[in-house]
MDAnalysis code that builds the backbone (N, CA, C; Angstrom):
import MDAnalysis as mda
import numpy as np

u = mda.Universe.empty(552, n_residues=184, atom_resindex=np.repeat(np.arange(184), 3), trajectory=True)
u.add_TopologyAttr("name", ["N", "CA", "C"] * 184)
u.add_TopologyAttr("resid", np.arange(1, 185))
u.add_TopologyAttr("resname", ["MET", "SER", "PRO", "SER", "VAL", "ASP", "LEU", "PRO", "GLU", "SER", "ALA", "LEU", "VAL", "ALA", "MET", "PRO", "ARG", "ASP", "SER", "LEU", "LEU", "ALA", "LEU", "ARG", "ALA", "ALA", "LEU", "PHE", "ARG", "GLU", "LEU", "GLY", "PRO", "ASN", "ALA", "ALA", "ALA", "LEU", "LEU", "GLN", "GLU", "ALA", "GLY", "TYR", "ALA", "GLY", "GLY", "ALA", "ALA", "LEU", "PHE", "ASP", "ALA", "PHE", "GLY", "ARG", "TRP", "LEU", "GLU", "ALA", "ARG", "GLY", "ALA", "SER", "SER", "PRO", "GLU", "SER", "LEU", "ALA", "ALA", "ALA", "GLU", "PHE", "GLY", "VAL", "ARG", "ALA", "ALA", "GLU", "PHE", "PHE", "ARG", "ASP", "THR", "GLY", "TRP", "GLY", "SER", "ILE", "GLU", "LEU", "GLY", "ALA", "LEU", "GLU", "THR", "VAL", "ALA", "THR", "ILE", "ASP", "SER", "THR", "ASP", "TRP", "ALA", "GLU", "SER", "ASP", "PRO", "SER", "PHE", "PRO", "LEU", "ASP", "PHE", "PRO", "GLY", "CYS", "TYR", "TYR", "THR", "ALA", "GLY", "VAL", "LEU", "THR", "ASP", "PHE", "PHE", "GLY", "ARG", "LEU", "ALA", "GLY", "GLU", "PRO", "LEU", "ALA", "VAL", "MET", "GLU", "VAL", "GLU", "CYS", "ARG", "SER", "MET", "GLY", "GLY", "ASP", "ARG", "CYS", "ARG", "PHE", "LEU", "VAL", "GLY", "SER", "ALA", "GLU", "THR", "MET", "GLN", "ARG", "VAL", "TYR", "ASP", "SER", "MET", "GLY", "GLN", "GLY", "GLU", "ALA", "TYR", "GLU", "HIS", "ALA", "VAL", "ALA", "ALA", "GLY"])
u.atoms.positions = np.array([
    [-25.616, 217.885, -310.486],
    [-24.647, 218.370, -311.389],
    [-24.891, 219.850, -311.669],
    [-23.852, 220.643, -311.663],
    [-23.992, 222.084, -311.816],
    [-24.156, 222.394, -313.298],
    [-24.871, 223.495, -313.624],
    [-25.091, 223.849, -315.028],
    [-23.782, 224.207, -315.704],
    [-23.661, 223.859, -317.002],
    [-22.489, 224.187, -317.758],
    [-22.652, 225.533, -318.413],
    [-21.649, 225.951, -319.092],
    [-21.672, 227.242, -319.786],
    [-22.479, 227.066, -321.048],
    [-23.405, 227.967, -321.318],
    [-24.175, 227.985, -322.561],
    [-23.300, 228.674, -323.573],
    [-22.667, 227.933, -324.465],
    [-21.707, 228.515, -325.413],
    [-22.350, 229.559, -326.310],
    [-23.456, 229.270, -327.001],
    [-24.029, 230.320, -327.864],
    [-24.375, 231.594, -327.130],
    [-25.021, 231.409, -325.958],
    [-25.440, 232.597, -325.152],
    [-24.218, 233.400, -324.694],
    [-23.071, 232.716, -324.496],
    [-21.860, 233.348, -324.007],
    [-20.945, 233.893, -325.125],
    [-21.376, 233.734, -326.356],
    [-20.575, 234.103, -327.507],
    [-19.196, 233.369, -327.525],
    [-19.295, 232.102, -327.061],
    [-18.105, 231.230, -327.016],
    [-18.340, 230.070, -328.003],
    [-17.243, 229.458, -328.391],
    [-17.327, 228.234, -329.177],
    [-16.406, 227.225, -328.526],
    [-16.773, 225.956, -328.611],
    [-15.893, 224.920, -328.134],
    [-14.946, 224.604, -329.298],
    [-13.660, 224.585, -328.956],
    [-12.645, 224.312, -329.990],
    [-11.713, 223.217, -329.407],
    [-11.430, 222.175, -330.169],
    [-10.514, 221.168, -329.643],
    [-9.132, 221.752, -329.285],
    [-8.584, 221.311, -328.180],
    [-7.289, 221.762, -327.733],
    [-6.283, 221.568, -328.846],
    [-6.343, 220.431, -329.565],
    [-5.381, 220.149, -330.648],
    [-5.436, 221.190, -331.735],
    [-6.637, 221.767, -331.997],
    [-6.758, 222.856, -332.990],
    [-6.029, 224.113, -332.547],
    [-6.214, 224.470, -331.246],
    [-5.516, 225.643, -330.731],
    [-4.019, 225.469, -330.809],
    [-3.544, 224.277, -330.437],
    [-2.090, 223.995, -330.500],
    [-1.588, 224.001, -331.946],
    [-2.335, 223.453, -332.854],
    [-1.942, 223.390, -334.250],
    [-1.893, 224.818, -334.815],
    [-2.872, 225.657, -334.470],
    [-2.890, 227.012, -334.921],
    [-1.690, 227.753, -334.384],
    [-1.411, 227.619, -333.095],
    [-0.246, 228.283, -332.539],
    [1.065, 227.816, -333.212],
    [1.221, 226.511, -333.394],
    [2.437, 226.005, -334.040],
    [2.576, 226.509, -335.471],
    [1.468, 226.575, -336.227],
    [1.560, 227.059, -337.607],
    [1.884, 228.557, -337.640],
    [1.317, 229.312, -336.761],
    [1.615, 230.743, -336.743],
    [3.120, 230.970, -336.437],
    [3.642, 230.243, -335.448],
    [5.073, 230.372, -335.159],
    [5.969, 229.898, -336.307],
    [5.514, 228.809, -336.945],
    [6.297, 228.304, -338.102],
    [6.334, 229.284, -339.230],
    [5.180, 229.900, -339.539],
    [5.051, 230.787, -340.690],
    [5.532, 232.226, -340.363],
    [5.290, 232.681, -339.155],
    [5.542, 234.120, -338.835],
    [6.672, 234.318, -337.860],
    [7.197, 233.242, -337.250],
    [8.251, 233.383, -336.228],
    [7.740, 234.185, -335.061],
    [8.549, 235.043, -334.486],
    [8.154, 235.764, -333.283],
    [6.940, 236.718, -333.468],
    [6.631, 237.082, -334.721],
    [5.504, 237.930, -334.951],
    [4.169, 237.270, -334.573],
    [4.207, 235.944, -334.494],
    [2.991, 235.220, -334.125],
    [2.527, 235.599, -332.715],
    [3.422, 235.918, -331.852],
    [3.053, 236.229, -330.434],
    [2.088, 237.403, -330.374],
    [2.341, 238.469, -331.093],
    [1.442, 239.641, -331.041],
    [0.077, 239.329, -331.594],
    [0.030, 238.502, -332.659],
    [-1.280, 238.149, -333.229],
    [-2.090, 237.270, -332.257],
    [-1.415, 236.333, -331.664],
    [-2.148, 235.476, -330.664],
    [-2.622, 236.293, -329.497],
    [-1.830, 237.189, -328.981],
    [-2.264, 238.040, -327.877],
    [-3.436, 238.911, -328.274],
    [-3.377, 239.475, -329.444],
    [-4.470, 240.314, -329.935],
    [-5.800, 239.503, -330.027],
    [-5.712, 238.280, -330.571],
    [-6.865, 237.439, -330.701],
    [-7.398, 237.069, -329.287],
    [-6.505, 236.722, -328.401],
    [-6.900, 236.392, -327.031],
    [-7.598, 237.566, -326.339],
    [-7.011, 238.764, -326.477],
    [-7.575, 239.935, -325.852],
    [-9.020, 240.196, -326.364],
    [-9.235, 239.965, -327.651],
    [-10.535, 240.176, -328.225],
    [-11.607, 239.242, -327.624],
    [-11.202, 238.132, -327.129],
    [-12.146, 237.170, -326.483],
    [-12.300, 237.331, -324.984],
    [-11.522, 238.183, -324.359],
    [-11.569, 238.289, -322.923],
    [-12.914, 238.777, -322.395],
    [-13.545, 239.665, -323.109],
    [-14.872, 240.206, -322.647],
    [-15.909, 239.088, -322.628],
    [-15.942, 238.262, -323.688],
    [-16.951, 237.198, -323.722],
    [-16.637, 236.185, -322.622],
    [-15.395, 235.884, -322.384],
    [-15.079, 234.937, -321.307],
    [-15.465, 235.488, -319.947],
    [-15.195, 236.758, -319.715],
    [-15.548, 237.389, -318.428],
    [-17.070, 237.381, -318.256],
    [-17.815, 237.730, -319.358],
    [-19.278, 237.695, -319.261],
    [-19.789, 236.286, -318.977],
    [-19.166, 235.295, -319.634],
    [-19.554, 233.906, -319.412],
    [-19.294, 233.514, -317.971],
    [-18.157, 233.950, -317.410],
    [-17.895, 233.705, -316.001],
    [-18.992, 234.254, -315.105],
    [-19.430, 235.537, -315.385],
    [-20.499, 236.135, -314.603],
    [-21.798, 235.315, -314.661],
    [-22.169, 234.882, -315.895],
    [-23.364, 234.041, -316.010],
    [-23.186, 232.681, -315.315],
    [-22.000, 232.124, -315.413],
    [-21.698, 230.848, -314.765],
    [-21.851, 230.983, -313.234],
    [-21.361, 232.105, -312.691],
    [-21.498, 232.364, -311.267],
    [-22.996, 232.506, -310.912],
    [-23.718, 233.278, -311.715],
    [-25.121, 233.485, -311.419],
    [-25.932, 232.164, -311.401],
    [-25.580, 231.287, -312.332],
    [-26.270, 229.954, -312.384],
    [-26.007, 229.163, -311.109],
    [-24.977, 229.490, -310.388],
    [-24.602, 228.783, -309.166],
    [-25.010, 229.573, -307.929],
    [-25.779, 230.648, -308.121],
    [-26.252, 231.467, -307.025],
    [-25.196, 232.362, -306.417],
    [-24.114, 232.594, -307.109],
    [-23.033, 233.427, -306.606],
    [-23.198, 234.880, -307.107],
    [-22.493, 235.772, -306.475],
    [-22.504, 237.186, -306.866],
    [-21.740, 237.407, -308.144],
    [-21.660, 238.631, -308.562],
    [-20.848, 239.013, -309.735],
    [-19.364, 238.799, -309.386],
    [-18.563, 238.639, -310.369],
    [-17.124, 238.432, -310.118],
    [-16.504, 239.506, -309.273],
    [-16.899, 240.736, -309.476],
    [-16.317, 241.861, -308.744],
    [-16.673, 241.886, -307.263],
    [-17.763, 241.281, -306.905],
    [-18.209, 241.323, -305.516],
    [-17.757, 240.117, -304.681],
    [-17.086, 239.178, -305.279],
    [-16.636, 238.006, -304.514],
    [-15.428, 238.361, -303.671],
    [-15.362, 237.787, -302.482],
    [-14.161, 237.926, -301.677],
    [-13.005, 237.191, -302.422],
    [-11.766, 237.621, -302.178],
    [-10.653, 237.100, -302.924],
    [-10.556, 235.614, -302.851],
    [-10.694, 234.994, -301.700],
    [-10.597, 233.561, -301.554],
    [-11.693, 232.846, -302.357],
    [-12.912, 233.356, -302.281],
    [-14.013, 232.730, -303.024],
    [-13.781, 232.943, -304.527],
    [-13.301, 234.123, -304.932],
    [-13.022, 234.353, -306.343],
    [-12.030, 233.298, -306.859],
    [-10.977, 233.043, -306.065],
    [-9.967, 232.046, -306.520],
    [-10.566, 230.663, -306.716],
    [-11.413, 230.246, -305.788],
    [-12.052, 228.924, -305.903],
    [-12.983, 228.877, -307.111],
    [-13.778, 229.938, -307.222],
    [-14.770, 229.955, -308.355],
    [-14.079, 230.054, -309.728],
    [-13.039, 230.898, -309.802],
    [-12.316, 231.033, -311.072],
    [-11.627, 229.747, -311.423],
    [-11.079, 229.053, -310.451],
    [-10.461, 227.765, -310.729],
    [-11.461, 226.715, -311.270],
    [-12.632, 226.730, -310.670],
    [-13.727, 225.809, -311.124],
    [-14.139, 226.189, -312.571],
    [-14.301, 227.493, -312.833],
    [-14.732, 227.944, -314.173],
    [-13.734, 227.611, -315.215],
    [-12.430, 227.946, -315.006],
    [-11.462, 227.638, -316.035],
    [-11.287, 226.138, -316.244],
    [-11.402, 225.348, -315.230],
    [-11.327, 223.898, -315.385],
    [-12.579, 223.437, -316.193],
    [-13.746, 223.899, -315.751],
    [-15.004, 223.452, -316.406],
    [-15.091, 223.898, -317.874],
    [-14.447, 224.953, -318.241],
    [-14.478, 225.394, -319.629],
    [-13.312, 224.861, -320.458],
    [-12.554, 223.967, -319.857],
    [-11.521, 223.284, -320.626],
    [-10.143, 223.901, -320.656],
    [-9.967, 225.042, -319.986],
    [-8.647, 225.678, -320.011],
    [-7.622, 224.950, -319.182],
    [-8.038, 224.362, -318.118],
    [-7.118, 223.656, -317.208],
    [-7.332, 224.125, -315.790],
    [-6.552, 223.579, -314.892],
    [-6.632, 223.949, -313.503],
    [-5.795, 225.187, -313.271],
    [-6.224, 226.033, -312.366],
    [-5.403, 227.202, -312.020],
    [-5.350, 227.320, -310.498],
    [-4.315, 227.990, -310.069],
    [-4.159, 228.378, -308.672],
    [-3.755, 229.811, -308.652],
    [-4.524, 230.648, -307.985],
    [-4.233, 232.075, -307.888],
    [-3.393, 232.343, -306.680],
    [-2.426, 233.276, -306.812],
    [-1.556, 233.628, -305.671],
    [-1.020, 235.006, -305.868],
    [-0.003, 235.297, -305.098],
    [0.622, 236.640, -305.198],
    [2.101, 236.537, -305.014],
    [2.813, 237.401, -305.648],
    [4.269, 237.528, -305.552],
    [4.586, 239.011, -305.465],
    [4.907, 239.435, -304.282],
    [5.184, 240.865, -304.037],
    [3.967, 241.698, -304.507],
    [4.137, 242.460, -305.598],
    [3.133, 243.407, -306.081],
    [2.340, 242.933, -307.247],
    [2.489, 241.661, -307.595],
    [1.742, 241.109, -308.738],
    [0.944, 239.888, -308.304],
    [-0.111, 239.609, -309.057],
    [-0.846, 238.359, -308.827],
    [-0.191, 237.278, -309.706],
    [-0.361, 236.035, -309.241],
    [0.165, 234.917, -310.067],
    [-1.024, 233.959, -310.403],
    [-0.873, 233.374, -311.537],
    [-1.816, 232.343, -311.999],
    [-0.952, 231.173, -312.439],
    [-1.078, 230.084, -311.728],
    [-0.267, 228.897, -312.011],
    [-1.161, 227.746, -312.515],
    [-0.637, 226.990, -313.482],
    [-1.359, 225.820, -313.961],
    [-0.407, 224.749, -314.405],
    [-0.661, 223.544, -313.953],
    [0.146, 222.389, -314.319],
    [-0.396, 221.651, -315.579],
    [-1.534, 222.100, -316.085],
    [-2.174, 221.423, -317.212],
    [-2.848, 222.421, -318.163],
    [-2.271, 223.605, -318.330],
    [-2.960, 224.629, -319.100],
    [-3.077, 224.218, -320.571],
    [-4.294, 224.476, -321.124],
    [-4.626, 223.996, -322.468],
    [-3.754, 224.513, -323.596],
    [-3.252, 225.746, -323.500],
    [-2.451, 226.273, -324.609],
    [-1.020, 225.795, -324.571],
    [-0.541, 225.338, -323.443],
    [0.836, 224.826, -323.355],
    [0.964, 223.506, -324.044],
    [2.125, 223.233, -324.634],
    [2.322, 221.999, -325.367],
    [3.764, 221.553, -325.232],
    [3.954, 220.676, -324.212],
    [5.327, 220.153, -324.009],
    [5.930, 219.392, -325.254],
    [5.032, 218.926, -326.151],
    [5.551, 218.213, -327.316],
    [5.983, 219.154, -328.424],
    [5.747, 220.461, -328.242],
    [6.181, 221.485, -329.196],
    [7.078, 222.455, -328.406],
    [8.337, 222.016, -328.139],
    [9.181, 222.798, -327.287],
    [9.522, 224.191, -327.767],
    [9.518, 225.120, -326.873],
    [9.876, 226.534, -327.189],
    [11.021, 226.993, -326.299],
    [11.704, 227.981, -326.709],
    [12.785, 228.557, -325.922],
    [12.265, 229.696, -325.027],
    [10.980, 229.961, -325.087],
    [10.371, 231.072, -324.361],
    [8.937, 230.672, -324.019],
    [8.353, 231.334, -322.995],
    [6.975, 231.022, -322.712],
    [6.116, 231.246, -323.918],
    [5.097, 230.376, -324.182],
    [4.421, 230.460, -325.462],
    [2.875, 230.570, -325.393],
    [2.269, 230.804, -324.228],
    [0.826, 230.883, -324.122],
    [0.375, 232.335, -324.329],
    [0.600, 232.821, -325.556],
    [0.299, 234.209, -325.872],
    [-1.178, 234.468, -326.008],
    [-1.920, 233.542, -326.575],
    [-3.359, 233.683, -326.657],
    [-3.956, 233.862, -325.261],
    [-3.493, 232.984, -324.354],
    [-3.951, 233.034, -322.977],
    [-3.593, 234.389, -322.334],
    [-2.375, 234.862, -322.557],
    [-1.984, 236.166, -321.997],
    [-2.950, 237.252, -322.442],
    [-3.369, 237.235, -323.647],
    [-4.372, 238.249, -324.127],
    [-5.672, 238.091, -323.444],
    [-6.196, 236.851, -323.382],
    [-7.474, 236.590, -322.701],
    [-7.429, 237.044, -321.294],
    [-6.382, 236.656, -320.562],
    [-6.310, 236.990, -319.147],
    [-6.084, 238.476, -318.894],
    [-5.439, 239.157, -319.847],
    [-5.259, 240.630, -319.716],
    [-6.601, 241.296, -319.668],
    [-7.476, 240.974, -320.633],
    [-8.788, 241.554, -320.648],
    [-9.657, 241.080, -319.483],
    [-9.671, 239.807, -319.227],
    [-10.466, 239.191, -318.133],
    [-10.167, 239.903, -316.806],
    [-8.888, 239.912, -316.435],
    [-8.513, 240.444, -315.109],
    [-8.593, 241.991, -315.092],
    [-8.405, 242.612, -316.218],
    [-8.604, 244.059, -316.288],
    [-10.066, 244.445, -316.008],
    [-10.966, 243.671, -316.578],
    [-12.397, 243.879, -316.292],
    [-12.720, 243.685, -314.840],
    [-12.152, 242.626, -314.274],
    [-12.369, 242.357, -312.835],
    [-11.845, 243.515, -311.961],
    [-10.650, 244.051, -312.297],
    [-10.054, 245.108, -311.524],
    [-10.665, 246.476, -311.816],
    [-11.355, 246.567, -312.959],
    [-11.900, 247.848, -313.369],
    [-10.893, 248.845, -313.838],
    [-9.719, 248.352, -314.269],
    [-8.657, 249.170, -314.799],
    [-7.743, 248.295, -315.646],
    [-7.028, 248.925, -316.592],
    [-6.142, 248.145, -317.422],
    [-5.029, 247.433, -316.664],
    [-4.821, 246.203, -316.984],
    [-3.762, 245.371, -316.399],
    [-2.974, 244.767, -317.533],
    [-1.860, 244.178, -317.192],
    [-1.065, 243.443, -318.157],
    [-0.750, 242.054, -317.603],
    [-0.624, 241.077, -318.460],
    [-0.331, 239.715, -318.077],
    [0.866, 239.249, -318.891],
    [1.789, 238.591, -318.205],
    [3.017, 238.067, -318.844],
    [3.235, 236.677, -318.309],
    [3.456, 235.750, -319.263],
    [3.816, 234.401, -318.869],
    [5.304, 234.313, -318.618],
    [5.706, 233.789, -317.466],
    [7.159, 233.766, -317.143],
    [7.668, 232.331, -316.995],
    [6.804, 231.355, -316.884],
    [7.153, 229.970, -316.920],
    [6.158, 229.254, -317.816],
    [6.608, 228.217, -318.504],
    [5.648, 227.521, -319.450],
    [6.048, 226.083, -319.550],
    [5.025, 225.261, -319.572],
    [5.199, 223.837, -319.818],
    [5.763, 223.591, -321.207],
    [5.529, 224.494, -322.172],
    [6.061, 224.385, -323.520],
    [7.615, 224.545, -323.506],
    [8.143, 225.115, -322.411],
    [9.591, 225.232, -322.260],
    [10.188, 224.098, -321.429],
    [9.350, 223.121, -321.096],
    [9.833, 221.995, -320.278],
    [9.561, 222.196, -318.817],
    [8.880, 223.277, -318.424],
    [8.574, 223.538, -317.022],
    [7.462, 222.632, -316.508],
    [7.368, 222.554, -315.194],
    [6.295, 221.806, -314.567],
    [4.986, 222.518, -314.590],
    [5.009, 223.856, -314.823],
    [3.799, 224.635, -314.823],
    [3.879, 225.822, -315.766],
    [2.763, 226.365, -316.054],
    [2.686, 227.704, -316.676],
    [2.429, 228.682, -315.528],
    [3.174, 229.804, -315.541],
    [2.963, 230.811, -314.524],
    [2.794, 232.171, -315.249],
    [1.707, 232.796, -314.918],
    [1.383, 234.115, -315.493],
    [1.438, 235.118, -314.327],
    [2.068, 236.287, -314.645],
    [2.036, 237.424, -313.675],
    [1.040, 238.404, -314.132],
    [0.261, 238.975, -313.200],
    [-0.772, 239.942, -313.505],
    [-0.475, 241.206, -312.706],
    [-0.364, 242.334, -313.368],
    [-0.089, 243.582, -312.668],
    [-0.304, 244.772, -313.568],
    [0.070, 245.907, -313.082],
    [-0.096, 247.107, -313.897],
    [0.856, 247.031, -315.087],
    [0.539, 247.756, -316.149],
    [1.363, 247.801, -317.333],
    [2.753, 248.278, -316.998],
    [2.892, 249.217, -316.094],
    [4.243, 249.764, -315.701],
    [5.030, 248.689, -315.032],
    [4.413, 247.968, -314.107],
    [5.103, 246.904, -313.400],
    [5.557, 245.794, -314.344],
    [4.650, 245.355, -315.227],
    [4.951, 244.279, -316.152],
    [6.048, 244.735, -317.146],
    [6.060, 245.970, -317.566],
    [7.101, 246.438, -318.417],
    [8.438, 246.427, -317.721],
    [8.446, 246.878, -316.475],
    [9.717, 246.843, -315.719],
    [10.230, 245.479, -315.536],
    [9.349, 244.503, -315.236],
    [9.754, 243.092, -315.099],
    [10.272, 242.558, -316.395],
    [9.591, 242.854, -317.474],
    [9.997, 242.430, -318.824],
    [11.385, 242.952, -319.174],
    [11.604, 244.232, -318.926],
    [12.879, 244.859, -319.235],
    [13.969, 244.239, -318.376],
    [13.736, 243.971, -317.110],
    [14.715, 243.376, -316.224],
    [15.006, 241.943, -316.686],
    [14.007, 241.210, -317.059],
    [14.241, 239.866, -317.559],
    [15.051, 239.863, -318.832],
    [14.820, 240.877, -319.700],
    [15.592, 241.064, -320.900],
    [17.073, 241.290, -320.629],
    [17.371, 241.719, -319.452],
    [18.802, 241.961, -319.031],
    [19.319, 240.776, -318.243],
    [18.560, 239.659, -318.278],
    [19.040, 238.425, -317.614],
    [18.613, 238.247, -316.157],
    [17.825, 239.145, -315.622],
    [17.395, 239.016, -314.255],
    [16.189, 238.052, -314.127],
    [16.146, 237.208, -313.132],
    [15.042, 236.325, -312.890],
    [13.770, 237.123, -312.530],
    [12.631, 236.646, -312.986],
    [11.421, 237.429, -312.755],
    [11.115, 237.616, -311.302],
    [11.443, 236.677, -310.441],
    [11.185, 236.839, -309.000],
    [11.964, 238.025, -308.467],
    [13.227, 238.174, -308.875],
    [13.987, 239.329, -308.423],
    [13.512, 240.629, -309.036],
    [13.089, 240.556, -310.310],
    [12.590, 241.773, -310.947],
    [11.329, 242.245, -310.254],
    [10.441, 241.349, -309.899],
    [9.210, 241.755, -309.201],
    [9.542, 242.296, -307.801],
    [10.433, 241.643, -307.073],
    [10.847, 242.068, -305.734],
    [11.497, 243.442, -305.751],
    [12.189, 243.764, -306.832],
    [12.882, 245.034, -306.925],
    [11.938, 246.246, -307.140],
    [10.690, 245.913, -307.474],
    [9.723, 246.986, -307.781],
    [9.263, 247.750, -306.672],
])
């Protein structure tokens, strides 16, 4: 059996998924759309600890630092780490000029609390910091599909802030994200 993440050493806490979902629901109920920014900010604040925990998790398995892994190995290891830490399964991919992160069982999504928009804002904040550290430069993450909207998966796009802003603006004008990314 492979070693698990040492939560205290990693500055992480185990929190029941139901608590995360209840917190998200309460914030949206009380604050409406303003909840999104607060959840993203909180997620971003935890990205460093999660990235550091990933590095220690890799080390315990005899692997290199996250930055030194080949892309294919990084994808396999990241998928194992996020699954082992309770976030869910992920599959990393690419769409034109952005990276994609897909999950059919992501912990923050909640099909029983339907939303009209993607709702994994805490995750978007965490992944923004996590992948920015990996890339060594600021990145942005935007969820474009969500199980909370009735979708089969959650899909996050990872790219430069400029690219993500352009995709966001295009989507705001009714364009599908796939077309907005391809137009870039």
